[in-house]
VOGU-3710 file (C-alpha; in Angstrom, 3 decimals, decimal comma):
1> xxxxxxxxxx> -26,306/-18,734/-5,992  -22,522/-18,499/-6,567  -22,423/-16,324/-9,741  -25,112/-13,754/-10,499  -25,128/-14,413/-14,262  -22,987/-15,962/-16,992  -21,058/-12,766/-17,640  -18,899/-12,609/-20,769  -17,677/-9,022/-20,413  -16,662/-6,884/-17,459
11> xxxxxxxxxx> -19,208/-4,117/-18,298  -21,886/-6,831/-18,050  -20,906/-7,294/-14,386  -21,237/-3,551/-13,794  -24,619/-3,461/-15,492  -25,979/-6,336/-13,411  -24,594/-4,985/-10,135  -26,112/-1,558/-10,626  -29,378/-2,392/-12,446  -30,355/-5,667/-10,827
21> xxxxxxxxxx> -28,326/-6,888/-7,884  -27,846/-3,501/-6,233  -31,557/-2,780/-5,883  -32,590/-2,753/-2,252  -29,133/-3,836/-1,061  -28,233/-1,928/2,076  -24,998/-3,816/2,727  -21,913/-1,992/1,424  -20,453/-3,057/-1,905  -16,932/-1,877/-0,967
31> xxxxxxxxxx> -15,286/-0,783/2,283  -12,161/1,309/2,890  -10,500/3,159/5,738  -11,410/6,817/6,271  -9,999/8,611/9,339  -8,948/5,271/10,828  -12,402/3,687/10,482  -13,836/1,397/7,810  -16,521/3,153/5,773  -18,916/1,424/3,391
41> xxxxxxxxxx> -19,735/2,373/-0,205  -23,202/1,402/-1,450  -24,080/0,139/-4,926  -25,818/3,417/-5,763  -22,760/5,441/-4,718  -20,544/3,124/-6,773  -22,815/3,687/-9,797  -22,888/7,464/-9,345  -19,093/7,790/-9,018  -18,380/5,460/-11,953
51> xxxxxxxxxx> -20,847/7,018/-14,374  -19,903/10,612/-13,583  -16,243/9,694/-14,063  -17,088/7,938/-17,340  -18,807/11,027/-18,780  -15,806/13,125/-17,792  -13,414/10,663/-19,442  -15,547/10,691/-22,588  -15,328/14,488/-22,603  -11,518/14,144/-22,442
61> xxxxxxxxxx> -11,535/11,899/-25,516  -11,735/8,354/-24,157  -13,647/6,140/-26,568  -13,601/2,586/-27,858  -10,087/1,188/-28,172  -8,335/4,118/-26,460  -5,880/3,201/-23,674  -5,869/4,778/-20,223  -3,228/3,850/-17,661  -3,896/3,544/-13,915
71> xxxxxxxxxx> -1,279/3,783/-11,170  -2,754/3,569/-7,688  -2,897/1,538/-4,524  -5,994/-0,601/-3,866  -8,897/1,740/-3,204  -12,492/2,268/-4,413  -11,372/4,796/-7,036  -9,390/2,014/-8,742  -12,677/0,185/-9,295  -14,475/3,347/-10,485
81> xxxxxxxxxx> -11,678/4,046/-12,979  -11,578/0,462/-14,221  -15,332/0,209/-14,742  -15,550/3,667/-16,324  -12,780/3,050/-18,858  -13,997/-0,441/-19,771  -17,621/0,714/-19,848  -16,691/3,278/-22,508  -15,082/0,517/-24,559  -11,599/1,683/-23,639
91> xxxxxxxxxx> -8,610/-0,412/-22,570  -6,993/0,120/-19,200  -3,293/-0,323/-18,550  -2,550/-0,870/-14,838  0,890/-0,046/-13,422  2,461/-1,078/-10,128  2,606/1,767/-7,584  6,338/1,065/-7,177  6,945/1,842/-10,871  9,736/4,323/-11,553
101> xxxxxxxxxx> 9,427/7,268/-13,915  11,435/5,346/-16,528  9,059/2,387/-16,359  6,043/4,698/-16,528  7,508/6,407/-19,600  8,103/3,071/-21,348  4,616/1,719/-20,627  2,791/4,940/-21,542  4,613/5,085/-24,867  4,462/1,371/-25,645
111> xxxxxxxxxx> 0,750/1,148/-24,838  -0,038/4,470/-26,557  -2,045/5,604/-23,548  -3,906/8,882/-24,072  -4,293/9,423/-20,349  -3,174/8,229/-16,953  -5,058/8,142/-13,662  -2,820/8,394/-10,571  -3,719/8,129/-6,902  -1,769/10,994/-5,338
121> xxxxxxxxxx> 0,852/13,712/-5,639  3,719/11,221/-5,299  2,702/9,351/-8,440  1,769/12,591/-10,204  5,333/13,862/-9,818  6,718/10,654/-11,343  4,492/11,140/-14,392  5,249/14,855/-14,701  8,973/14,052/-14,927  8,442/12,134/-18,174
131> xxxxxxxxxx> 5,297/13,781/-19,500  7,084/15,600/-22,330  8,530/12,288/-23,548  5,127/10,580/-23,757  3,917/11,445/-27,230  0,318/10,171/-26,976  -0,430/11,402/-23,431  -3,202/14,029/-23,414  -4,283/14,215/-19,771  -3,478/13,206/-16,185
141> xxxxxxxxxx> -6,115/12,627/-13,510  -5,408/12,548/-9,762  -7,727/10,535/-7,494  -6,981/12,637/-4,415  -8,571/16,060/-4,152  -5,684/18,529/-4,388  -4,658/21,775/-6,065  -3,582/20,979/-9,640  -4,218/24,442/-11,095  -0,511/24,993/-11,755
151> xxxxxxxxxx> -0,424/22,103/-14,249  -1,820/22,009/-17,780  -4,240/19,155/-18,575  -4,041/17,775/-15,030  -7,385/17,219/-13,288  -8,711/15,794/-10,038  -11,431/13,143/-10,002  -13,960/15,758/-8,944  -12,956/18,105/-11,772  -13,329/15,335/-14,344
161> xxxxxxxxxx> -16,779/14,491/-12,986  -17,755/18,164/-13,236  -16,342/18,253/-16,759  -18,678/15,470/-17,849  -21,930/17,049/-16,655  -22,536/18,906/-19,918  -22,042/15,757/-21,988  -24,365/13,829/-19,675  -27,093/16,467/-20,160  -26,676/16,368/-23,938
171> xxxxxxxxxx> -26,342/12,578/-24,261  -27,590/10,893/-21,051  -27,626/7,378/-22,553  -24,000/7,477/-23,828  -22,498/5,323/-21,079  -25,405/2,887/-20,938  -25,310/2,442/-24,718  -21,566/1,875/-24,591  -21,972/-0,844/-21,942  -24,216/-2,772/-24,306
181> xxxxxxxxxx> -21,691/-2,601/-27,169  -18,892/-4,346/-25,239  -18,030/-7,696/-26,856  -16,258/-10,721/-25,335  -13,432/-10,493/-27,890  -12,740/-6,797/-27,235  -9,414/-6,051/-25,562  -10,053/-5,208/-21,919  -6,592/-4,595/-20,559  -2,885/-4,617/-21,312
191> xxxxxxxxxx> -0,929/-5,779/-18,278  2,816/-5,294/-18,347  4,693/-8,158/-16,761  7,554/-6,925/-14,638  9,705/-9,886/-15,659  12,945/-10,948/-14,048  15,001/-9,578/-16,947  14,584/-7,121/-19,822  11,847/-4,590/-20,648  8,241/-5,208/-19,545
201> xxxxxxxxxx> 5,993/-6,990/-22,037  2,363/-5,936/-22,459  0,034/-8,918/-22,081  -3,136/-8,336/-24,121  -6,244/-9,818/-22,465  -9,805/-9,692/-23,772  -12,954/-9,540/-21,689  -13,589/-13,230/-22,357  -10,005/-14,199/-21,496  -10,644/-12,864/-18,006
211> xxxxxxxxxx> -14,327/-13,715/-17,638  -13,781/-17,334/-18,687  -11,337/-17,561/-15,785  -13,901/-15,942/-13,466  -16,521/-18,501/-14,485  -14,019/-21,321/-13,883  -13,263/-19,854/-10,454  -16,937/-20,050/-9,508  -17,063/-23,671/-10,638  -14,032/-24,415/-8,449
221> xxxxxxxxxx> -14,679/-22,410/-5,261  -17,860/-22,020/-3,186  -18,091/-18,212/-3,098  -21,343/-16,258/-2,850  -22,894/-12,931/-1,839  -22,381/-13,660/1,849  -18,595/-13,662/1,506  -16,328/-10,813/2,571  -12,987/-10,402/0,829  -10,058/-8,507/2,339
231> xxxxxxxxxx> -7,996/-7,177/-0,551  -4,303/-6,373/-0,151  -2,522/-7,843/-3,189  -2,092/-5,157/-5,886  -5,073/-4,745/-8,207  -2,676/-4,071/-11,060  -1,696/-7,769/-10,842  -4,071/-10,098/-12,696  -4,291/-12,545/-9,769  -5,946/-10,045/-7,409
241> xxxxxxxxxx> -7,881/-8,422/-10,216  -9,449/-11,678/-11,410  -9,790/-13,577/-8,112  -10,113/-10,848/-5,490  -12,095/-8,338/-7,573  -14,052/-9,683/-10,569  -14,746/-13,104/-9,044  -15,878/-11,444/-5,814  -18,196/-8,821/-7,330  -19,658/-11,202/-9,927
251> xxxxxxxxxx> -21,354/-13,119/-7,109  -22,235/-10,062/-5,041  -19,548/-10,538/-2,378  -18,225/-7,500/-0,501  -14,630/-6,279/-0,895  -12,762/-4,465/1,882  -9,396/-2,845/1,218  -6,506/-3,431/3,592  -4,464/-0,390/4,519  -1,126/-2,051/3,771
261> xxxxxxxxxx> 0,750/-5,333/4,106  2,077/-4,083/7,449  -1,468/-3,622/8,788  -2,956/-6,786/7,334  -3,083/-8,514/10,740  -4,995/-5,594/12,271  -7,324/-5,307/9,277  -8,171/-9,027/9,420  -9,422/-8,678/12,982  -11,400/-5,542/12,026
271> xxxxxxxxxx> -13,050/-6,892/8,865  -13,249/-10,589/9,806  -13,016/-11,757/6,173  -14,347/-15,087/4,962  -12,082/-15,384/1,889  -8,681/-13,898/1,054  -6,277/-14,094/-1,843  -2,659/-14,107/-0,722  0,914/-15,080/-1,561  3,140/-17,523/0,383
281> xxxxxxxxxx> 5,093/-14,631/1,867  2,063/-13,744/4,034  1,871/-17,279/5,425  5,611/-17,340/6,078  5,246/-14,148/8,136  2,234/-15,490/10,008  4,020/-18,787/10,732  7,154/-16,998/11,911  5,182/-14,819/14,356  3,259/-17,810/15,695
291> xxxxxxxxxx> 6,431/-19,848/16,282  8,230/-16,918/17,934  5,271/-16,383/20,234  5,165/-20,079/21,147  8,916/-20,175/21,859  8,547/-17,244/24,252  6,023/-19,209/26,318  6,805/-21,497/29,290  7,839/-25,039/28,398  4,447/-26,428/29,449
301> xxxxxxxxxx> 2,601/-24,226/26,938  5,105/-25,105/24,222  4,392/-28,796/24,793  0,627/-28,163/24,603  1,120/-26,366/21,280  3,209/-29,195/19,815  0,684/-31,763/21,065  -2,191/-29,811/19,506  -0,327/-29,504/16,210  0,262/-33,252/16,084
311> xxxxxxxxxx> -3,400/-33,928/16,893  -4,392/-31,487/14,145  -2,272/-33,315/11,582  -3,681/-36,702/12,590  -7,235/-35,324/12,483  -6,682/-33,824/9,030  -5,164/-37,059/7,677  -7,906/-39,186/9,222  -10,643/-37,078/7,642  -9,238/-37,188/4,119
321> xxxxxxxxxx> -11,500/-38,553/1,384  -14,522/-38,434/3,686  -13,264/-41,183/5,965  -14,776/-41,652/9,426  -12,668/-40,095/12,201  -12,174/-42,185/15,367  -14,131/-40,782/18,326  -11,023/-40,621/20,522  -9,237/-38,445/17,977  -12,324/-36,249/17,636
331> xxxxxxxxxx> -12,355/-35,601/21,377  -8,627/-34,769/21,378  -9,129/-32,436/18,435  -11,914/-30,557/20,212  -9,591/-29,997/23,156  -6,710/-28,952/20,876  -9,050/-26,552/19,118  -10,150/-24,995/22,390  -6,621/-24,648/23,783  -4,720/-23,624/20,625
341> xxxxxxxxxx> -6,376/-23,565/17,204  -9,288/-21,253/18,000  -6,822/-18,590/19,172  -4,834/-18,908/15,935  -7,955/-18,567/13,806  -8,984/-15,471/15,759  -5,890/-13,778/14,347  -7,539/-13,983/10,902  -10,794/-12,572/12,281  -12,337/-15,916/13,195
351> xxxxxxxxxx> -14,582/-16,290/10,124  -12,068/-17,162/7,409  -13,217/-20,146/5,343  -10,082/-20,374/3,200  -7,148/-18,536/1,660  -6,431/-18,722/-2,067  -2,660/-18,699/-2,559  -0,831/-17,869/-5,773  2,103/-15,957/-7,226  4,780/-18,353/-5,945
361> xxxxxxxxxx> 5,163/-21,881/-4,595  3,648/-22,671/-1,202  5,754/-25,097/0,791  4,108/-28,358/1,803  5,109/-27,783/5,451  3,349/-24,408/5,587  0,173/-25,819/4,062  0,103/-28,709/6,506  0,834/-26,428/9,476  -2,125/-24,147/8,789
371> xxxxxxxxxx> -4,613/-26,846/7,821  -3,770/-28,615/11,086  -5,000/-25,465/12,837  -8,161/-25,377/10,736  -6,937/-22,664/8,349  -7,150/-24,036/4,822  -4,895/-22,644/2,091  -5,931/-23,514/-1,460  -2,982/-23,147/-3,835  -3,318/-22,428/-7,526
381> xxxxxxxxxx> -0,983/-21,773/-10,434  -1,011/-19,465/-13,403  0,531/-16,587/-15,296  -0,496/-13,120/-16,386  -0,556/-14,630/-19,891  -3,339/-17,019/-18,815  -5,627/-14,496/-17,070  -4,145/-15,981/-14,740  -5,258/-19,383/-13,373  -4,303/-22,627/-15,111
391> xxxxxxxxxx> -4,763/-25,084/-12,254  -5,827/-25,102/-8,622  -6,577/-27,278/-5,664  -10,173/-27,447/-4,455  -11,589/-27,420/-0,944  -12,652/-31,047/-1,297  -9,834/-32,207/-3,582  -6,391/-30,896/-2,688  -2,868/-32,033/-2,071  -0,112/-29,928/-0,528
401> xxxxxxxxxx> 3,055/-29,732/-2,579  0,975/-29,539/-5,767  -0,907/-26,758/-7,590  -3,982/-28,905/-8,043  -5,792/-30,016/-11,166  -6,507/-28,025/-14,357  -9,085/-25,249/-14,122  -12,389/-26,003/-15,890  -12,000/-25,381/-19,622  -8,182/-25,340/-19,457
411> xxxxxxxxxx> -6,034/-28,033/-21,074  -2,547/-28,693/-19,722  0,099/-30,998/-21,123  3,768/-31,597/-20,428  6,234/-31,161/-23,315  9,066/-33,626/-23,941  11,502/-31,343/-22,109  9,185/-31,087/-19,099  7,768/-27,646/-19,877  4,119/-27,015/-18,957
421> xxxxxxxxxx> 1,967/-26,083/-21,959  -1,566/-24,692/-21,681  -4,541/-24,130/-23,975  -7,923/-22,551/-23,290  -10,179/-19,481/-23,559  -8,086/-17,680/-20,936  -4,855/-17,603/-22,956  -3,724/-14,097/-23,935  -3,951/-12,641/-27,431  -0,220/-11,965/-27,392
431> xxxxxxxxxx> 2,268/-9,328/-26,279  1,354/-5,819/-27,412  3,442/-4,735/-30,413  5,858/-7,619/-29,805  5,348/-10,273/-32,471  8,670/-11,985/-31,848  7,995/-12,675/-28,152  4,393/-13,660/-28,914  5,486/-16,274/-31,460  8,088/-17,620/-29,030
441> xxxxxxxxxx> 5,480/-17,977/-26,264  2,357/-19,173/-28,107  2,912/-22,000/-30,595  0,024/-23,752/-32,359  -2,353/-22,190/-29,830  -0,471/-23,552/-26,807  1,008/-21,224/-24,209  4,572/-22,198/-23,332  4,681/-21,284/-19,655  8,415/-21,545/-19,059
451> xxxxxxxxxx> 7,686/-23,697/-16,000  8,798/-27,290/-15,549  6,326/-29,728/-14,062  4,779/-33,185/-13,900  1,389/-34,730/-13,156  1,274/-37,213/-10,321  -0,715/-40,464/-10,461  -3,880/-38,715/-9,232  -3,738/-35,903/-11,785  -2,322/-33,179/-9,525
461> xxxxxxxxxx> 0,171/-30,843/-11,189  3,536/-30,409/-9,499  5,752/-27,453/-10,452  9,412/-28,339/-10,109  10,940/-25,043/-11,265  11,163/-22,343/-13,897  12,682/-23,648/-17,112  15,139/-20,760/-17,238  16,077/-21,299/-13,568  17,306/-24,840/-14,120
471> xxxxxxxxxx> 21,076/-24,896/-14,144  23,816/-27,395/-14,625  26,892/-27,816/-12,456  30,298/-28,501/-14,006  29,802/-32,053/-12,758  26,959/-32,418/-15,278  24,138/-32,452/-12,733  20,935/-30,522/-13,448  19,656/-28,548/-10,442  16,145/-27,191/-9,841
481> xxxxxxxxxx> 16,832/-24,460/-7,256  13,314/-23,667/-5,986  12,611/-26,932/-4,098  16,042/-26,748/-2,443  15,524/-23,098/-1,482  12,082/-23,871/-0,035  13,653/-26,620/2,074  16,020/-24,182/3,781  13,340/-21,501/4,155  11,702/-23,754/6,746
491> xxxxxxxxxx> 14,493/-22,736/9,150  13,407/-20,083/11,650  16,813/-18,442/11,239  16,487/-17,971/7,446  14,293/-15,287/5,885  15,464/-15,417/2,253  17,682/-17,908/0,439  19,182/-17,897/-3,069  20,927/-20,963/-4,450  24,000/-20,414/-6,650
501> xxxxxxxxxx> 25,630/-23,040/-8,861  25,109/-22,541/-12,592  28,294/-23,805/-14,345  29,960/-24,066/-10,945  31,670/-27,083/-9,419  29,353/-27,100/-6,371  26,383/-25,275/-4,870  26,635/-22,202/-2,679  24,055/-19,770/-1,332  23,277/-16,188/-0,364
511> xxxxxxxxxx> 21,344/-16,077/2,897  19,312/-13,243/4,375  18,781/-14,272/7,999  15,733/-13,631/10,117  17,386/-10,836/12,077  15,101/-11,092/15,116  15,661/-14,842/15,415  19,431/-14,434/15,063  19,461/-11,710/17,745  17,510/-13,963/20,091
521> xxxxxxxxxx> 20,011/-16,768/19,467  22,926/-14,415/20,147  21,361/-13,147/23,370  20,589/-16,674/24,549  24,188/-17,787/23,867  25,769/-14,591/25,238  27,321/-13,602/21,920  28,565/-10,028/22,168  27,614/-7,555/19,415  27,116/-3,812/18,997
531> xxxxxxxxxx> 25,328/-3,875/15,666  23,631/-6,225/13,221  26,788/-6,134/11,114  28,857/-7,328/14,100  26,407/-10,145/14,608  26,467/-11,317/10,993  30,265/-11,314/10,952  30,367/-13,460/14,076  31,994/-16,864/13,679  29,472/-18,344/16,114
541> xxxxxxxxxx> 26,507/-17,170/14,008  28,084/-18,578/10,840  28,652/-21,909/12,571  25,075/-21,922/13,860  23,719/-21,398/10,324  26,155/-23,986/8,973  24,809/-26,513/11,461  21,241/-25,505/10,585  21,891/-26,118/6,879  23,461/-29,445/7,710
551> xxxxxxxxxx> 20,292/-30,599/9,459  18,020/-29,559/6,600  20,068/-30,954/3,734  20,411/-34,468/5,083  17,620/-35,505/2,733  19,389/-34,052/-0,331  21,714/-35,851/-2,716  25,399/-34,943/-2,380  25,389/-32,815/-5,540  22,338/-30,855/-4,232
561> xxxxxxxxxx> 23,977/-29,860/-0,963  25,208/-26,355/-0,193  28,910/-26,276/0,625  29,481/-22,541/1,115  27,290/-19,544/1,893  27,439/-15,815/2,545  25,248/-13,927/4,995  23,689/-10,668/3,743  22,799/-7,736/5,991  19,914/-6,432/3,860
571> xxxxxxxxxx> 16,837/-8,317/2,605  15,993/-8,566/-1,084  13,112/-6,238/-1,907  10,982/-4,784/-4,678  12,400/-1,323/-3,988  16,007/-2,457/-4,555  15,029/-4,143/-7,820  15,893/-7,636/-6,556  12,281/-8,843/-6,493  9,368/-8,497/-8,874
581> xxxxxxxxxx> 6,155/-6,882/-7,571  4,739/-10,411/-7,207  7,662/-11,163/-4,851  9,650/-13,410/-7,165  13,438/-13,164/-6,906  15,281/-11,628/-9,844  18,132/-14,114/-9,899  20,115/-12,382/-12,604  20,006/-9,048/-10,760  20,987/-10,688/-7,465
591> xxxxxxxxxx> 23,872/-12,633/-8,996  25,209/-9,487/-10,670  24,819/-7,335/-7,539  26,566/-9,845/-5,292  29,027/-11,082/-7,912  32,103/-10,380/-5,783  30,690/-12,253/-2,790  29,785/-15,193/-4,999  33,219/-15,362/-6,598  34,791/-15,243/-3,159
601> xxxxxxx> 32,990/-18,468/-2,221  34,620/-20,327/-5,087  38,191/-19,073/-4,659  40,598/-21,911/-4,009  37,808/-24,493/-3,799  37,926/-27,850/-5,556  35,595/-30,803/-5,846
//
């Protein structure tokens, strides 16, 4: 049975898990690392922690409609806090752990949060810096057990649970009664989009906005109580929250928390997940490591790998649409699987049925590479404003280079200017206290996504670019940068790539190289260098990258080709403000930060 019940609110999931599904279940509900070992949390422990926290929150003043912010890494306490706040009829406001004090101050004030739950002392200090400027903030709760006696109205999780014991004795049915009051149209959460420009906007989502998307997910993906999810994308992002949390628990699947993005490879082999949500950046890293490992092998092994990859592609193509696969190809594929593909799959734990990819565009080449090895990546598309999924590929109906077909219950149409418009039960209520932006984004009930796209002849949606990213050269040519950037990102020497050309006479680029690959090239060609900076200033490295670009852009029209580029010595990152927490590039920030370098590329140049 994929979904346990037709849930319409998030508290209804909690109620079912603890009152019905959890009975007699010995398998852990959640797992996390404690002292370097994964430890399981049972359904009864989950219920005890959540309800004791809920009574403590009620004692602190949390009731229906009140907002409580959460800033924490993925961990069981995030789930306890979420279920406790929503179970009381409150609204939770998740923040990214990388949020600065200024961002925290803005969100706490804009959302009118009466409290904030933080994971540790690091986040506590960020909140304390701006506490006096947050007019509605009444309390702070720290998940970690630590000494908070020096602070007024600051509590640990354990202290809050202790605080609620008196209320629980006086009114033992308070939380249970509150669970039953929750309505589908109640606001569940306000999620602030980081955005690529300007102040964050609070996306208001109801229980039904999210749960309608969860139900559509179960109609689209075969997920059940036997599945094990490894969670590493931030829970404060609606993609992980809907797909990797609510969708998982609503069918009784188990969730295990990764330690960090750096340890994801190790955690996959420890947990052996069956399903994972991810972003293309993870697959790019995996692909890069695989290729580097292959290139370090003797020529004979490299040839075996390339042969296996070709067999994998032919096998995948031959089996499309349920067609019969020739016996000769089947035999070759079994050999390729034994020699190569099985070893690759073991890196994911060996049990992975599929990845669900979102957040950014997945290149066709990456998708085809992994599916050839028997690792299927199912790409979807959506926004925070749509809870989030609008369309997705399916296991039995997918096409790389597309974001699939509309989710069940979601309508999608293409406007006259190419913009993707969406309508359905998952569309947000609006931006919190921001009528102007709401009216600009939702018109006649249709969400204006800001993305440009088309449907192909088979009904698959293809995203070509962000509407605001399209630019026009002085030659009058419109350029969609993302497909061109993805083309160059296939180079093993390029880690990040930003196309420049708005109101310019030709295209140029900022390139962050793959430093390890460039060092290997330099060593192989006896290029002398004392530092990375020396290497990047080398004429030979520039010429190598120039040649690399030349090979990749043969398939581009003349006006789409890059004529000049600059090599950067530092990658774009979330910490430097050049990427959003969902790993999208902030083009405006990048162009301003590297303005001098960009201008230098156009000095003295003519068409």
